[in-house]
All heavy atoms as an XYZ file, in Angstrom:
853
protein
N      17.471      9.960      8.334
C      17.597      9.924      9.736
C      16.454      9.408     10.507
O      15.363      9.885     10.236
C      18.005     11.400     10.211
C      18.302     11.531     11.688
S      19.972     10.928     11.955
C      20.254     11.500     13.584
N      16.549      8.516     11.322
C      15.445      7.881     12.048
C      15.205      8.608     13.291
O      16.103      8.985     14.025
C      15.738      6.438     12.317
C      15.719      5.519     11.159
N      14.553      5.335     10.369
C      16.568      4.626     10.616
C      14.840      4.508      9.401
N      15.999      4.104      9.454
N      13.922      8.712     13.606
C      13.530      9.361     14.817
C      13.529      8.142     15.846
O      12.682      7.314     15.819
C      12.106      9.892     14.688
C      11.609     10.605     15.993
O      12.049     10.358     17.071
O      10.600     11.331     15.760
N      14.565      8.208     16.722
C      14.723      7.073     17.672
C      13.615      6.934     18.656
O      13.357      5.749     19.315
C      16.026      7.208     18.491
C      17.269      7.249     17.578
C      17.605      5.913     16.939
C      18.886      5.892     16.262
N      19.152      4.933     15.534
N      12.788      7.951     18.809
C      11.598      7.833     19.798
C      10.610      6.789     19.359
O       9.857      6.213     20.153
C      10.948      9.198     19.814
C      11.815     10.283     20.478
C      11.089     11.591     20.470
N      10.707     11.980     19.087
C       9.753     12.910     18.861
N       9.168     13.522     19.859
N       9.437     13.160     17.645
N      10.577      6.411     18.070
C       9.621      5.432     17.647
C      10.027      4.073     17.972
O       9.142      3.150     17.933
C       9.417      5.569     16.068
C       8.080      4.953     15.704
C      10.521      4.945     15.268
C       7.495      5.297     14.399
N      11.228      3.823     18.407
C      11.677      2.492     18.789
C      11.007      2.058     20.095
O      11.479      2.462     21.153
C      13.203      2.342     18.839
C      13.923      2.811     17.641
C      13.657      0.971     19.225
C      13.535      2.166     16.361
N       9.902      1.338     20.008
C       9.006      1.066     21.120
C       7.939      0.163     20.718
O       7.715     -0.052     19.588
C       8.573      2.249     21.915
N       7.101     -0.231     21.642
C       5.756     -0.898     21.343
C       4.703      0.095     21.614
O       4.754      0.819     22.625
C       5.635     -2.184     22.260
O       6.674     -3.036     21.888
C       4.293     -2.801     22.038
N       3.777      0.247     20.669
C       2.678      1.239     20.672
C       1.411      0.428     20.586
O       1.282     -0.491     19.753
C       2.793      2.150     19.591
C       4.149      2.874     19.550
C       5.275      2.460     19.024
C       4.419      4.136     20.233
N       6.293      3.429     19.188
C       5.787      4.472     19.903
C       3.732      5.077     20.914
C       6.421      5.687     20.338
C       4.318      6.228     21.319
C       5.656      6.514     21.050
N       0.370      0.784     21.415
C      -0.888      0.104     21.443
C      -2.099      1.219     21.028
O      -1.999      2.202     21.643
C      -1.224     -0.519     22.762
C      -2.478     -1.309     22.873
C      -2.579     -1.973     24.229
O      -1.813     -2.932     24.320
O      -3.439     -1.654     24.904
N      -2.874      0.780     20.180
C      -4.084      1.536     19.838
C      -4.863      1.940     20.981
O      -5.175      0.992     21.796
C      -4.918      0.918     18.711
C      -5.340      1.919     17.534
C      -5.956      1.149     16.495
O      -7.203      1.010     16.550
N      -5.174      0.708     15.531
N      -5.316      3.066     21.166
C      -5.985      3.553     22.415
C      -7.492      3.140     22.296
O      -8.066      2.978     21.210
C      -5.908      5.048     22.522
O      -6.416      5.767     21.334
C      -4.446      5.472     22.747
N      -8.170      3.136     23.457
C      -9.529      2.847     23.490
C     -10.348      3.802     22.689
O     -10.010      5.033     22.554
C      -9.953      2.977     24.983
C      -8.652      2.562     25.673
C      -7.601      3.277     24.896
N     -11.394      3.418     21.990
C     -12.096      4.190     21.077
C     -11.582      4.333     19.611
O     -12.253      4.867     18.819
N     -10.468      3.685     19.406
C      -9.878      3.577     18.051
C     -10.503      2.350     17.438
O     -11.181      1.577     17.972
C      -8.341      3.341     18.177
O      -7.772      4.539     18.832
N     -10.263      2.316     16.072
C     -10.866      1.169     15.307
C     -10.560     -0.285     15.779
O     -11.324     -1.159     15.806
C     -10.353      1.382     13.829
C      -9.970      2.826     13.774
C      -9.585      3.242     15.176
N      -9.270     -0.443     16.305
C      -8.765     -1.732     16.729
C      -8.094     -1.539     18.084
O      -6.883     -1.770     18.170
C      -7.952     -2.413     15.807
C      -8.581     -2.697     14.478
C      -8.464     -1.934     13.327
C      -9.533     -3.761     14.402
C      -9.089     -2.103     12.166
C     -10.075     -4.091     13.126
C      -9.919     -3.218     12.103
O     -10.596     -3.454     10.879
N      -8.803     -1.138     19.167
C      -8.114     -1.002     20.468
C      -7.338     -2.227     20.850
O      -7.897     -3.282     20.738
C      -9.236     -0.661     21.417
C     -10.522     -0.945     20.740
C     -10.200     -1.052     19.202
N      -6.123     -2.041     21.309
C      -5.254     -3.153     21.650
C      -4.392     -3.537     20.545
O      -3.388     -4.285     20.819
N      -4.547     -3.146     19.322
C      -3.543     -3.439     18.186
C      -2.308     -2.854     18.568
O      -2.140     -1.808     18.911
C      -4.085     -2.800     16.883
C      -3.011     -2.897     15.791
C      -2.735     -4.352     15.326
C      -3.745     -2.120     14.521
N      -1.256     -3.671     18.545
C       0.113     -3.327     18.966
C       1.094     -3.260     17.729
O       1.045     -4.265     17.003
C       0.716     -4.235     20.004
C       0.146     -3.976     21.392
C       0.777     -4.906     22.364
N       0.361     -4.570     23.686
C       0.994     -4.730     24.824
N       2.167     -5.305     24.747
N       0.486     -4.359     25.958
N       1.896     -2.232     17.713
C       3.017     -2.149     16.703
C       4.292     -2.114     17.468
O       4.416     -1.306     18.391
C       2.902     -0.980     15.825
C       2.091     -1.084     14.608
C       0.742     -0.711     14.657
C       2.482     -1.703     13.486
C      -0.129     -0.807     13.575
C       1.705     -1.830     12.308
C       0.349     -1.383     12.419
N       5.285     -2.870     17.167
C       6.570     -2.750     17.768
C       7.537     -2.482     16.629
O       7.684     -3.094     15.706
C       7.032     -4.082     18.376
O       6.062     -4.447     19.480
C       8.376     -3.948     19.017
N       8.174     -1.268     16.780
C       9.138     -0.759     15.878
C      10.521     -1.079     16.395
O      10.811     -0.564     17.505
C       8.916      0.753     15.608
C       7.685      0.960     14.826
C       6.595      1.415     15.624
C       7.538      0.978     13.445
C       5.334      1.681     14.915
C       6.314      1.207     12.855
C       5.231      1.535     13.559
N      11.365     -1.741     15.653
C      12.644     -2.105     16.086
C      13.799     -1.256     15.424
O      13.562     -0.886     14.235
C      12.890     -3.652     15.821
C      11.871     -4.589     16.488
C      12.024     -5.985     16.004
O      12.841     -6.268     15.108
O      11.423     -6.800     16.676
N      14.979     -1.275     16.080
C      16.084     -0.662     15.413
C      16.385     -1.630     14.077
O      15.990     -2.773     14.100
C      17.298     -0.872     16.295
C      17.393     -0.002     17.469
C      17.923      1.443     17.111
O      18.324      1.661     15.866
O      17.881      2.254     17.974
N      16.866     -0.938     13.148
C      17.230     -1.661     11.905
C      16.009     -1.719     10.888
O      16.106     -2.306      9.819
N      14.875     -1.035     11.287
C      13.827     -0.843     10.305
C      12.836     -2.130     10.154
O      12.102     -2.203      9.139
N      12.711     -2.855     11.171
C      11.726     -3.974     11.187
C      10.596     -3.611     12.130
O      10.749     -2.938     13.082
C      12.242     -5.262     11.618
C      13.293     -5.691     10.478
C      13.552     -7.243     10.664
C      14.594     -7.576      9.500
N      14.172     -8.801      8.892
N       9.376     -4.095     11.773
C       8.290     -3.841     12.752
C       7.478     -5.239     12.828
O       7.500     -6.057     11.877
C       7.319     -2.746     12.367
C       6.293     -3.156     11.168
C       5.130     -3.702     11.392
C       6.692     -2.854      9.823
C       4.268     -4.121     10.351
C       5.889     -3.193      8.793
C       4.587     -3.820      9.094
N       6.778     -5.365     13.940
C       5.850     -6.535     14.132
C       4.523     -5.920     14.718
O       4.518     -4.964     15.438
C       6.448     -7.452     15.140
C       7.762     -8.032     14.768
N       7.795     -9.060     13.856
C       9.074     -7.726     15.050
C       9.167     -9.368     13.628
N       9.874     -8.499     14.373
N       3.448     -6.485     14.227
C       2.143     -6.062     14.855
C       1.377     -7.209     15.180
O       1.549     -8.359     14.706
C       1.467     -5.220     13.833
N       0.464     -6.985     16.152
C      -0.385     -8.110     16.723
C      -1.691     -7.611     17.167
O      -1.649     -6.583     17.823
C       0.287     -8.965     17.745
C       0.800     -8.367     18.930
C       1.639     -9.296     19.800
O       2.279    -10.179     19.366
O       1.409     -9.139     21.028
N      -2.763     -8.269     16.832
C      -4.013     -7.900     17.406
C      -4.683     -9.164     17.896
O      -5.221     -9.950     17.054
C      -4.856     -7.310     16.286
C      -6.256     -6.762     16.677
C      -6.360     -5.851     17.796
C      -7.383     -7.219     16.077
C      -7.466     -5.398     18.216
C      -8.642     -6.762     16.530
C      -8.679     -5.734     17.595
O      -9.868     -5.232     18.030
N      -4.552     -9.396     19.117
C      -4.948    -10.736     19.715
C      -6.349    -11.135     19.629
O      -6.729    -12.192     19.508
C      -4.386    -10.830     21.173
C      -2.949    -10.971     21.276
C      -2.368    -12.168     20.599
O      -2.978    -13.235     20.429
O      -1.223    -12.005     20.028
N      -7.295    -10.109     19.730
C      -8.661    -10.479     19.582
C      -9.132    -11.204     18.356
O     -10.049    -11.944     18.293
C      -9.524     -9.189     19.718
C      -8.507     -8.269     20.507
C      -7.203     -8.614     20.101
N      -8.302    -11.000     17.217
C      -8.584    -11.735     15.961
C      -7.384    -12.645     15.629
O      -7.330    -13.154     14.509
C      -8.749    -10.650     14.906
C     -10.047     -9.883     15.085
S     -10.367     -8.682     13.819
C     -10.724     -9.701     12.402
N      -6.443    -12.779     16.604
C      -5.325    -13.683     16.388
C      -4.546    -13.243     15.083
O      -4.059    -14.108     14.351
C      -5.655    -15.200     16.243
O      -6.245    -15.622     17.373
N      -4.330    -11.946     14.925
C      -3.668    -11.360     13.756
C      -2.217    -11.043     14.202
O      -1.920    -10.473     15.153
C      -4.357    -10.168     13.138
C      -5.757    -10.551     12.604
C      -3.516     -9.547     12.118
C      -6.570     -9.262     12.194
N      -1.234    -11.476     13.296
C       0.171    -11.224     13.511
C       0.664    -10.780     12.072
O       0.333    -11.343     11.065
C       1.008    -12.377     13.952
C       0.475    -12.792     15.355
N       0.852    -12.229     16.472
C      -0.485    -13.758     15.704
C       0.308    -12.810     17.494
N      -0.537    -13.769     16.997
N       1.485     -9.693     12.068
C       2.058     -9.259     10.851
C       3.371     -8.643     11.129
O       3.866     -8.494     12.250
C       1.122     -8.126     10.174
O       1.079     -7.059     11.029
N       4.075     -8.354     10.006
C       5.415     -7.751     10.182
C       5.959     -7.343      8.804
O       5.372     -7.494      7.807
N       7.109     -6.563      8.876
C       7.681     -6.146      7.649
C       8.770     -5.089      8.018
O       9.398     -5.084      9.051
N       8.851     -4.112      7.118
C       9.905     -3.137      7.365
C       9.311     -1.651      7.423
O       8.166     -1.528      6.918
C      10.939     -3.091      6.282
O      10.283     -2.879      4.929
C      11.712     -4.447      6.259
N      10.000     -0.733      7.936
C       9.480      0.648      8.197
C      10.621      1.555      7.878
O      11.871      1.210      8.055
C       8.874      0.949      9.503
C       9.845      0.773     10.645
C      10.121     -0.373     11.249
C      10.633      1.843     11.202
N      11.046     -0.072     12.336
C      11.409      1.268     12.237
C      10.785      3.163     10.920
C      12.259      2.039     12.968
C      11.693      3.921     11.737
C      12.424      3.324     12.708
N      10.363      2.831      7.420
C      11.331      3.927      7.353
C      10.545      5.217      7.684
O       9.372      5.322      7.296
C      12.040      3.927      6.068
O      11.174      4.179      4.992
N      11.345      6.199      8.142
C      10.636      7.516      8.336
C      11.696      8.564      7.939
O      12.967      8.387      8.046
C      10.338      7.785      9.772
C      11.356      7.552     10.773
C       8.993      6.954     10.154
C      10.973      7.861     12.252
N      11.193      9.698      7.347
C      11.995     10.808      7.107
C      11.103     12.069      7.382
O       9.962     12.122      6.837
C      12.402     10.782      5.639
C      13.372     11.964      5.290
C      13.863     11.902      3.839
O      14.005     10.792      3.295
O      14.076     12.913      3.283
N      11.658     13.000      8.140
C      10.846     14.104      8.588
C       9.551     13.624      9.191
O       9.621     12.792     10.167
C      10.590     15.046      7.384
C      11.806     15.645      6.844
O      12.860     15.891      7.628
O      11.968     15.740      5.614
N       8.365     13.943      8.699
C       7.205     13.505      9.219
C       6.428     12.434      8.379
O       5.346     12.081      8.587
C       6.126     14.617      9.387
C       5.669     15.263      8.163
O       6.329     15.076      7.015
O       4.579     15.879      8.122
N       7.249     11.851      7.436
C       6.712     10.858      6.524
C       7.059      9.471      7.022
O       8.191      9.259      7.421
C       7.274     11.046      5.129
C       6.863     12.364      4.503
C       7.528     12.569      3.141
C       7.207     13.834      2.542
N       8.071     14.887      3.033
N       6.182      8.555      6.913
C       6.463      7.198      7.329
C       6.011      6.261      6.128
O       4.979      6.442      5.455
C       5.578      6.728      8.554
C       5.567      5.232      8.837
S       4.628      4.857     10.329
C       5.919      5.072     11.514
N       6.860      5.233      5.866
C       6.686      4.189      4.832
C       6.783      2.831      5.537
O       7.738      2.612      6.320
C       7.527      4.301      3.684
C       7.500      5.593      2.896
O       6.352      6.048      2.684
O       8.582      6.121      2.474
N       5.899      1.992      5.349
C       5.909      0.593      5.818
C       5.596     -0.285      4.653
O       4.789     -0.079      3.850
C       4.765      0.441      6.898
C       4.981      1.266      8.065
S       3.691      1.313      9.391
C       3.980     -0.330      9.997
N       6.327     -1.452      4.657
C       6.087     -2.530      3.771
C       5.805     -3.814      4.593
O       6.650     -4.383      5.140
C       7.385     -2.769      2.908
C       7.173     -3.813      1.747
O       6.044     -4.286      1.603
O       8.144     -4.103      1.071
N       4.466     -4.059      4.552
C       3.959     -5.340      5.335
C       4.172     -6.475      4.459
O       3.575     -6.676      3.400
C       2.524     -5.063      5.628
C       2.042     -6.146      6.680
C       0.763     -5.646      7.370
O       0.805     -5.027      8.331
N      -0.403     -6.031      6.775
N       5.134     -7.318      4.901
C       5.472     -8.622      4.012
C       4.871     -9.852      4.595
O       5.013    -10.888      3.870
C       7.038     -8.656      3.964
O       7.632     -8.772      5.256
C       7.667     -7.442      3.163
N       4.388     -9.842      5.725
C       3.694    -10.905      6.266
C       2.419    -10.562      7.052
O       2.427     -9.445      7.646
C       4.603    -11.766      7.142
C       5.202    -11.028      8.267
C       6.181    -11.705      9.043
O       7.422    -11.686      8.689
O       5.936    -12.385     10.115
N       1.393    -11.379      6.934
C       0.072    -11.082      7.694
C      -0.694    -12.334      7.780
O      -0.750    -13.109      6.803
C      -0.670     -9.962      6.900
C      -1.787     -9.478      7.680
N      -3.071    -10.113      7.745
C      -2.020     -8.390      8.401
C      -3.875     -9.459      8.479
N      -3.315     -8.382      8.756
N      -1.280    -12.561      8.860
C      -2.010    -13.802      9.140
C      -3.073    -13.975      7.961
O      -3.260    -15.058      7.550
C      -2.807    -13.729     10.491
O      -1.864    -13.484     11.450
C      -3.555    -14.984     10.838
N      -3.679    -12.970      7.574
C      -4.772    -13.135      6.500
C      -4.205    -12.765      5.076
O      -5.036    -12.498      4.139
C      -5.935    -12.222      6.842
C      -6.715    -12.640      8.219
C      -7.278    -11.648      8.890
C      -6.668    -13.981      8.688
C      -7.788    -11.881     10.158
C      -7.308    -14.173      9.828
C      -7.898    -13.177     10.562
N      -2.935    -12.557      4.926
C      -2.396    -12.259      3.662
C      -2.476    -10.866      3.217
O      -2.188    -10.549      2.031
N      -2.722     -9.964      4.110
C      -2.912     -8.489      3.725
C      -1.567     -7.863      3.696
O      -1.046     -7.237      4.667
C      -3.775     -7.761      4.722
C      -5.271     -8.333      4.907
C      -6.080     -7.717      5.940
C      -6.030     -8.154      3.505
N      -0.873     -8.089      2.631
C       0.500     -7.550      2.492
C       0.533     -6.387      1.532
O      -0.363     -6.216      0.733
C       1.568     -8.602      2.144
C       1.660     -9.718      3.174
C       1.256     -9.217      0.736
N       1.573     -5.545      1.667
C       1.693     -4.342      0.685
C       2.299     -3.199      1.384
O       2.696     -3.281      2.576
N       2.364     -2.144      0.560
C       3.029     -0.945      1.102
C       1.879      0.064      1.726
O       0.835      0.118      1.203
C       3.662     -0.257     -0.045
C       4.797     -1.084     -0.637
C       5.647     -0.396     -1.503
C       6.765     -1.256     -2.132
N       7.717     -1.769     -1.217
N       2.207      0.663      2.899
C       1.483      1.721      3.496
C       2.407      2.917      3.609
O       3.529      2.735      3.894
C       1.146      1.199      4.922
C       0.248     -0.004      4.840
C       0.735     -1.321      4.671
C      -1.157      0.101      4.987
C      -0.116     -2.337      4.639
C      -1.933     -1.001      4.989
C      -1.424     -2.314      4.842
N       1.780      4.062      3.400
C       2.608      5.311      3.628
C       1.826      6.350      4.061
O       0.443      6.434      3.904
C       3.377      5.651      2.261
C       2.461      5.706      1.082
C       1.901      6.918      0.643
C       2.102      4.542      0.381
C       1.045      6.949     -0.461
C       1.211      4.527     -0.699
C       0.740      5.752     -1.100
N       2.373      7.382      4.772
C       1.585      8.513      5.252
C       2.412      9.373      6.135
O       3.613      9.614      5.913
N       1.807      9.974      7.136
C       2.394     10.897      8.119
C       2.384     10.300      9.511
O       1.452      9.503      9.870
C       1.606     12.196      8.085
C       1.512     12.837      6.739
C       2.706     13.563      6.337
N       2.522     14.050      4.937
C       3.300     14.642      4.274
N       4.522     15.044      4.768
N       3.049     15.009      3.009
N       3.244     10.718     10.367
C       3.269     10.324     11.746
C       3.739     11.496     12.589
O       4.309     12.410     12.111
C       4.151      9.108     11.990
C       5.631      9.503     12.170
C       6.199      9.458     13.481
C       6.418      9.880     11.208
C       7.480      9.849     13.802
C       7.758     10.188     11.436
C       8.180     10.184     12.741
O       9.535     10.610     12.936
N       3.396     11.395     13.913
C       3.861     12.387     14.862
C       3.972     11.700     16.203
O       3.096     10.894     16.572
C       2.901     13.490     14.901
C       3.304     14.533     16.012
C       2.217     15.736     16.032
O       1.087     15.447     16.692
O       2.360     16.709     15.410
N       5.007     12.009     17.028
C       5.134     11.542     18.293
C       5.102     12.670     19.219
O       5.745     13.670     19.049
C       6.510     10.758     18.531
C       6.504      9.521     17.648
C       6.606     10.345     20.066
C       7.869      8.790     17.734
N       4.080     12.611     20.246
C       3.997     13.674     21.201
C       3.901     13.042     22.598
O       2.891     12.471     22.941
C       2.569     14.411     20.937
C       2.413     15.562     21.824
O       3.306     15.968     22.547
O       1.272     16.115     21.841
N       5.014     13.051     23.112
C       5.205     12.540     24.537
C       5.019     10.913     24.437
O       5.844     10.311     23.687
N       4.017     10.407     25.049
C       3.860      8.877     24.926
C       2.790      8.583     23.901
O       2.189      7.380     24.037
C       3.466      8.333     26.291
C       2.141      8.717     26.778
O       1.587      9.776     26.329
N       1.574      8.042     27.831
N       2.458      9.434     23.011
C       1.391      9.208     21.991
C       2.108      9.174     20.692
O       2.937     10.127     20.325
C       0.375     10.123     22.005
C      -0.526     10.207     23.249
C      -1.564     11.261     23.096
C      -1.153      8.874     23.584
N       1.716      8.180     19.838
C       2.094      8.114     18.430
C       0.883      8.206     17.635
O      -0.132      7.529     17.825
C       2.774      6.702     18.089
C       3.017      6.361     16.607
C       3.967      7.357     15.997
C       3.428      4.932     16.534
N       0.898      9.181     16.602
C      -0.284      9.366     15.674
C       0.219      8.894     14.262
O       1.208      9.385     13.813
C      -0.669     10.816     15.651
C      -1.182     11.303     16.922
C      -1.560     12.769     16.877
C      -2.033     13.274     18.230
N      -2.187     14.738     18.280
N      -0.533      8.075     13.700
C      -0.206      7.654     12.288
C      -1.426      7.707     11.356
O      -2.491      7.296     11.737
C       0.255      6.179     12.306
C       1.538      5.911     13.015
S       2.224      4.249     12.658
C       0.953      3.164     13.366
N      -1.257      8.364     10.277
C      -2.267      8.589      9.276
C      -1.655      7.969      8.044
O      -0.857      8.499      7.283
C      -2.547     10.007      9.009
C      -3.729     10.236      8.068
O      -4.444      9.209      7.697
N      -4.042     11.421      7.471
N      -2.023      6.634      7.779
C      -1.387      5.850      6.679
C      -2.498      5.417      5.686
O      -3.697      5.203      6.050
C      -0.747      4.582      7.239
C       0.302      4.785      8.326
C       0.724      3.425      8.840
C       1.470      5.525      7.720
N      -2.122      5.341      4.474
C      -2.972      4.824      3.399
C      -2.189      3.627      2.843
O      -0.990      3.423      2.892
C      -3.321      5.722      2.332
C      -4.066      6.910      2.877
C      -1.998      6.283      1.596
N      -3.058      2.635      2.167
C      -2.364      1.485      1.628
C      -2.507      1.618      0.066
O      -3.440      2.238     -0.443
C      -3.069      0.262      2.091
O      -4.451      0.205      1.670
N      -1.546      1.054     -0.547
C      -1.528      1.050     -2.032
C      -0.855      2.183     -2.667
O      -0.865      3.300     -2.088
N      -0.102      1.922     -3.675
C       0.681      2.979     -4.283
C      -0.090      3.880     -5.241
O       0.454      4.864     -5.673
C       1.831      2.336     -5.095
C       2.822      1.566     -4.107
C       3.908      0.926     -4.897
O       4.336      1.299     -6.020
O       4.419     -0.085     -4.305
N      -1.330      3.648     -5.416
C      -2.088      4.519     -6.246
C      -2.823      5.618     -5.598
O      -3.486      6.358     -6.162
C      -3.187      3.577     -7.025
C      -4.160      2.894     -6.051
O      -3.754      2.646     -4.966
O      -5.362      2.543     -6.490
N      -2.682      5.665     -4.233
C      -3.262      6.805     -3.474
C      -2.179      7.779     -3.083
O      -1.025      7.447     -2.764
C      -3.872      6.221     -2.171
C      -4.962      5.259     -2.464
C      -5.517      4.651     -1.175
C      -6.581      3.645     -1.526
N      -6.880      2.764     -0.455
N      -2.567      9.086     -3.038
C      -1.617     10.062     -2.576
C      -1.310      9.956     -1.003
O      -2.168      9.633     -0.265
C      -2.331     11.372     -2.894
C      -3.763     11.099     -2.917
C      -3.859      9.619     -3.315
N      -0.067     10.272     -0.760
C       0.255     10.366      0.683
C      -0.530     11.433      1.467
O      -0.717     12.513      0.858
C       1.830     10.667      0.816
C       2.262     10.777      2.281
C       3.681     11.241      2.436
N       4.701     10.360      1.657
C       5.143      9.263      2.084
N       5.018      8.902      3.263
N       6.040      8.554      1.263
N      -1.139     11.105      2.564
C      -1.928     12.156      3.323
C      -0.977     13.400      3.532
O       0.243     13.242      3.832
C      -2.156     11.444      4.596
C      -2.117      9.944      4.378
C      -1.090      9.737      3.217
N      -1.633     14.524      3.518
C      -0.894     15.766      3.669
C      -0.698     16.140      5.130
O       0.108     17.001      5.389
C      -1.523     16.856      2.877
C      -1.507     16.615      1.320
C      -2.069     17.787      0.629
O      -2.299     18.800      1.144
O      -2.411     17.566     -0.639
N      -1.516     15.513      5.954
C      -1.560     15.946      7.459
C      -2.000     14.636      8.256
O      -2.076     13.620      7.760
C      -2.379     17.123      7.675
C      -3.812     16.978      7.096
O      -4.379     15.870      7.339
N      -4.235     17.860      6.409
N      -2.282     14.956      9.452
C      -2.686     13.832     10.385
C      -4.177     13.840     10.624
O      -4.637     13.189     11.581
C      -1.998     14.078     11.811
C      -0.480     13.804     11.680
C       0.183     14.379     12.963
C      -0.183     12.402     11.422
N      -4.990     14.583      9.795
C      -6.435     14.394      9.928
C      -6.748     12.901      9.751
O      -6.365     12.290      8.778
C      -7.136     15.283      8.857
C      -7.004     16.813      9.074
O      -6.467     17.216     10.201
O      -7.306     17.470      8.097
N      -7.539     12.475     10.642
C      -7.952     11.053     10.576
C      -6.933     10.056     11.176
O      -7.078      8.858     11.008
N      -5.909     10.611     11.777
C      -4.731      9.752     12.275
C      -5.330      8.768     13.382
O      -6.272      9.174     14.167
C      -3.605     10.558     12.870
N      -4.716      7.561     13.504
C      -5.112      6.623     14.586
C      -4.025      6.897     15.687
O      -2.830      7.093     15.357
C      -4.925      5.231     14.082
C      -5.208      4.212     15.203
C      -6.020      5.005     12.932
N      -4.463      6.845     16.912
C      -3.572      7.174     17.993
C      -3.138      5.892     18.771
O      -4.008      5.077     19.006
C      -4.288      8.165     19.047
C      -3.402      8.432     20.213
C      -4.658      9.451     18.304
N      -1.850      5.883     19.006
C      -1.334      4.725     19.736
C      -0.572      5.318     21.045
O       0.001      6.367     20.938
C      -0.232      3.960     18.924
C      -0.882      3.259     17.728
C      -1.162      4.013     16.579
C      -1.188      1.938     17.720
C      -1.657      3.440     15.473
C      -1.564      1.300     16.591
C      -1.931      2.177     15.480
O      -2.473      1.516     14.366
N      -0.574      4.555     22.141
C       0.048      4.920     23.339
C       1.324      4.028     23.583
O       1.163      2.755     23.281
C      -0.854      4.893     24.554
C      -0.217      5.285     25.885
S      -1.358      5.380     27.132
C      -2.383      6.818     26.780
N       2.400      4.589     23.923
C       3.603      3.775     24.278
C       3.301      2.836     25.425
O       2.728      3.133     26.380
C       4.725      4.716     24.655
C       6.025      3.896     24.889
C       7.165      4.799     25.416
N       7.458      5.998     24.625
C       8.309      6.010     23.635
N       8.988      4.990     23.323
N       8.477      7.185     22.984
N       3.705      1.510     25.144
C       3.566      0.510     26.165
C       4.720      0.459     26.998
O       5.874      0.193     26.433
C       3.233     -0.835     25.441
C       3.251     -1.996     26.545
C       1.976     -0.745     24.613
N       4.647      0.631     28.264
C       5.824      0.522     29.209
C       5.943     -0.856     29.633
O       5.054     -1.429     30.327
C       5.566      1.513     30.338
C       5.411      2.895     30.039
C       6.526      3.558     29.246
O       7.662      3.097     29.499
O       6.285      4.446     28.527
N       7.073     -1.471     29.159
C       7.238     -2.843     29.513
C       8.450     -3.085     30.470
O       9.328     -2.293     30.528
C       7.487     -3.748     28.281
C       6.238     -3.754     27.370
C       6.337     -4.487     26.113
O       7.149     -4.161     25.226
O       5.582     -5.459     26.044
């Protein structure tokens, strides 16, 4: 079951590693991301179940493709994601170290 609240555009908040990085999660399980300061664009698929998130980045400006997985939480207009890359790492158990995104009102 998908959490419909995630269907939106989310932007990394100031003070985060890449402020301004945007993720757009679409119905049907596709996502697009862009970070204009470095002209980066990426995309792929996503799925969630309970508090678990899986992403498969199939395109990226610099070729950084692969699977990402972890935990997420939506609290009002904030999305917290704690993701790791690579299938050899364990899924994070909680949101410690999560990156915070704010819903973009368009």
